[in-house]
C-alpha positions as CSV (number, residue, x, y, z in Angstrom):
1,M,-53.7,-113.9,27.3
2,T,-54.8,-116.8,24.8
3,I,-54.2,-119.8,26.8
4,N,-57.0,-122.2,27.0
5,L,-56.7,-123.0,30.6
6,W,-58.8,-126.2,30.5
7,T,-56.5,-127.6,28.0
8,L,-53.7,-126.3,29.7
9,L,-54.8,-128.3,33.1
10,S,-55.9,-131.5,31.2
11,F,-52.0,-131.5,29.4
12,T,-50.6,-130.8,32.9
13,L,-52.4,-133.5,34.7
14,A,-51.8,-135.8,32.1
15,A,-48.2,-135.3,31.6
16,S,-48.0,-135.2,35.5
17,I,-49.4,-138.3,36.6
18,T,-48.4,-140.7,34.1
19,P,-45.6,-143.2,35.3
20,G,-42.0,-141.8,34.7
21,P,-39.5,-141.3,36.7
22,N,-40.4,-139.2,39.4
23,N,-43.8,-141.1,40.3
24,V,-41.7,-144.7,40.4
25,M,-39.3,-143.1,43.0
26,L,-42.2,-141.5,44.7
27,T,-43.8,-145.0,45.1
28,A,-41.0,-146.5,46.1
29,S,-40.1,-143.7,48.6
30,G,-43.7,-143.9,50.2
31,A,-43.3,-147.6,50.6
32,N,-40.4,-147.3,52.3
33,F,-40.3,-144.2,54.2
34,G,-43.8,-142.8,54.2
35,Y,-45.7,-140.4,53.4
36,I,-44.4,-137.8,56.0
37,R,-40.8,-138.3,55.1
38,T,-41.5,-138.3,51.4
39,L,-42.6,-134.5,51.5
40,P,-39.7,-132.8,50.8
41,H,-39.1,-135.2,47.9
42,I,-42.7,-134.0,46.6
43,V,-41.9,-130.2,47.5
44,G,-38.6,-130.7,46.0
45,I,-40.3,-132.2,42.7
46,A,-42.7,-128.8,42.6
47,V,-39.6,-126.3,43.2
48,G,-37.3,-127.7,40.5
49,F,-39.8,-128.5,38.0
50,G,-41.4,-125.3,38.4
51,S,-37.8,-123.4,37.7
52,L,-37.2,-125.7,35.1
53,I,-40.3,-124.9,33.2
54,L,-39.8,-120.9,34.1
55,L,-36.5,-121.1,32.6
56,V,-37.4,-122.6,29.5
57,G,-39.8,-120.1,29.1
58,L,-37.2,-117.6,29.7
59,G,-35.0,-118.8,26.6
60,L,-33.1,-121.8,28.1
61,G,-34.7,-124.2,26.2
62,S,-33.6,-122.2,23.2
63,L,-30.2,-123.6,24.0
64,F,-31.0,-126.9,22.8
65,Q,-31.8,-125.4,19.4
66,A,-28.6,-123.7,19.2
67,Y,-26.5,-126.3,20.7
68,P,-27.9,-129.9,19.4
69,A,-25.3,-131.7,21.3
70,L,-26.3,-130.4,25.1
71,H,-29.6,-133.0,24.3
72,E,-27.4,-135.6,23.9
73,I,-25.0,-134.8,27.0
74,L,-28.6,-134.5,29.0
75,R,-29.4,-138.0,28.1
76,Y,-26.3,-139.6,29.2
77,V,-26.6,-137.4,32.3
78,G,-30.1,-138.0,32.9
79,G,-29.7,-141.9,32.5
80,L,-26.9,-142.1,34.7
81,Y,-28.4,-140.6,37.1
82,L,-31.6,-142.9,36.8
83,L,-29.0,-146.0,37.1
84,Y,-27.6,-144.4,40.4
85,L,-31.2,-144.1,41.8
86,A,-32.3,-147.4,41.0
87,W,-29.1,-148.5,42.7
88,R,-30.1,-146.5,45.7
89,I,-33.7,-147.8,45.8
90,V,-32.5,-151.7,45.6
91,G,-30.2,-150.8,48.8
92,A,-33.2,-149.5,50.7
93,T,-33.8,-152.5,51.6
94,L,-30.2,-153.3,53.2
95,A,-30.1,-149.7,54.5
96,A,-33.0,-150.0,56.4
97,E,-31.9,-152.8,58.4
98,S,-28.7,-151.1,59.4
99,G,-30.9,-147.5,59.7
100,K,-29.1,-145.7,57.3
101,A,-31.8,-145.5,54.8
102,R,-33.4,-142.0,53.7
103,P,-35.4,-140.5,51.0
104,L,-34.5,-137.9,48.6
105,T,-34.0,-134.3,50.1
106,L,-35.5,-131.5,49.0
107,L,-32.5,-130.2,47.1
108,E,-31.9,-133.6,45.5
109,A,-35.3,-134.2,44.3
110,A,-35.3,-130.7,42.7
111,G,-31.6,-130.7,41.2
112,F,-32.9,-134.2,39.3
113,Q,-35.4,-132.4,37.6
114,F,-32.6,-130.9,35.8
115,A,-31.0,-133.9,34.7
116,N,-34.3,-135.5,33.6
117,P,-35.0,-135.9,30.2
118,K,-38.8,-136.4,30.6
119,A,-39.1,-133.1,32.5
120,W,-37.3,-131.2,29.7
121,I,-39.5,-132.5,27.1
122,M,-42.5,-131.8,29.1
123,A,-41.0,-128.4,30.0
124,V,-40.5,-127.3,26.5
125,T,-43.6,-128.8,25.2
126,A,-45.7,-127.0,27.5
127,I,-44.0,-123.7,26.8
128,T,-44.0,-123.8,23.1
129,T,-47.8,-125.1,23.1
130,F,-49.1,-122.7,25.8
131,T,-47.5,-119.5,24.9
132,T,-47.3,-117.3,22.2
133,P,-44.2,-114.9,21.2
134,G,-44.4,-111.4,22.1
135,G,-47.6,-109.8,23.6
136,L,-48.5,-111.7,27.0
137,Y,-45.7,-114.2,26.5
138,L,-44.4,-113.7,30.3
139,L,-47.7,-113.9,31.5
140,E,-48.4,-116.8,29.6
141,T,-45.0,-118.5,30.9
142,L,-46.1,-117.5,34.7
143,V,-49.8,-119.1,34.0
144,V,-48.0,-122.3,32.6
145,T,-45.2,-122.5,35.6
146,A,-48.1,-122.0,38.4
147,T,-50.4,-124.7,36.7
148,F,-48.0,-127.4,36.6
149,L,-46.8,-126.3,40.3
150,L,-50.6,-127.3,41.2
151,V,-50.7,-130.4,39.4
152,S,-47.5,-131.6,40.4
153,V,-48.3,-131.3,43.9
154,F,-51.6,-133.0,43.4
155,S,-50.0,-135.9,41.1
156,T,-46.8,-136.5,43.1
157,A,-49.2,-136.5,46.5
158,I,-51.1,-139.2,44.8
159,W,-48.3,-141.9,43.9
160,T,-46.9,-140.9,47.5
161,R,-49.6,-142.1,49.0
162,S,-50.0,-145.2,46.7
163,G,-46.5,-146.2,47.5
164,Q,-47.8,-145.8,51.4
165,V,-50.5,-148.1,51.1
166,I,-48.3,-150.5,49.4
167,G,-45.8,-150.6,52.6
168,R,-48.2,-151.9,54.8
169,F,-47.9,-155.1,52.9
170,L,-44.5,-155.1,52.8
171,T,-44.7,-157.0,55.6
172,S,-41.1,-158.7,55.3
173,G,-37.4,-157.8,54.4
174,R,-38.0,-160.4,51.1
175,I,-41.1,-158.8,50.0
176,R,-39.7,-155.5,50.6
177,L,-36.9,-156.6,48.2
178,A,-38.6,-158.2,45.9
179,F,-40.9,-154.4,45.5
180,N,-37.7,-152.4,45.8
181,L,-36.2,-154.6,43.0
182,L,-39.5,-153.9,40.6
183,M,-38.7,-150.1,41.1
184,A,-35.7,-150.0,40.4
185,A,-36.1,-152.3,37.5
186,L,-39.1,-149.7,36.2
187,L,-36.5,-146.7,36.2
188,V,-33.7,-148.9,34.3
189,L,-36.7,-149.5,31.9
190,S,-37.0,-146.0,31.8
191,V,-33.4,-145.7,30.9
192,A,-33.8,-148.2,28.0
193,V,-36.3,-145.7,26.6
194,L,-34.0,-143.2,26.5
195,F,-32.2,-144.7,23.7
196,L,-34.5,-146.8,22.1
197,A,-34.4,-144.1,19.5
198,D,-30.9,-144.7,18.8
199,L,-31.7,-148.6,17.9
200,S,-34.7,-147.6,15.5
């Protein structure tokens, strides 16, 4: 096996712990619902993203080369879903007052990974960078998948815990709404970044 584990670990940590849609949503969830209620969301990200990497390693990523239009479709689907999640974050303040607010479920969080353009980019980059066709390709794919699983649990836990700490300072409905608006704005910004290439 030719994988440099330290390089893979460094790449995985940098890719997982930097701000992105998942980490923004986890921060908001930690602040609004606490760490324990956000655990299914954390596990869902690990399961969904791990499955995505494994499927890309097994050939799903080649579909984008064969059918470039799929990438464009994913971009729009992912963008629309992120806007929906931004709206849901804003609505968390009002829903909390009526007792209807809830964090993402494990299945919702896992499913989102397949609509998350950043997750696809990370998965394709990881597989193409840290595997070699032929030889021990399947073993290398499994090592990359396992590494991302472990690191993503660590990084998502940090973002959720940070949100939980922030939640202690959201002492009024107005402050909570301002925080949720900020989190929603960051998700909307990530949607804008998806389409910046069209303007360049």
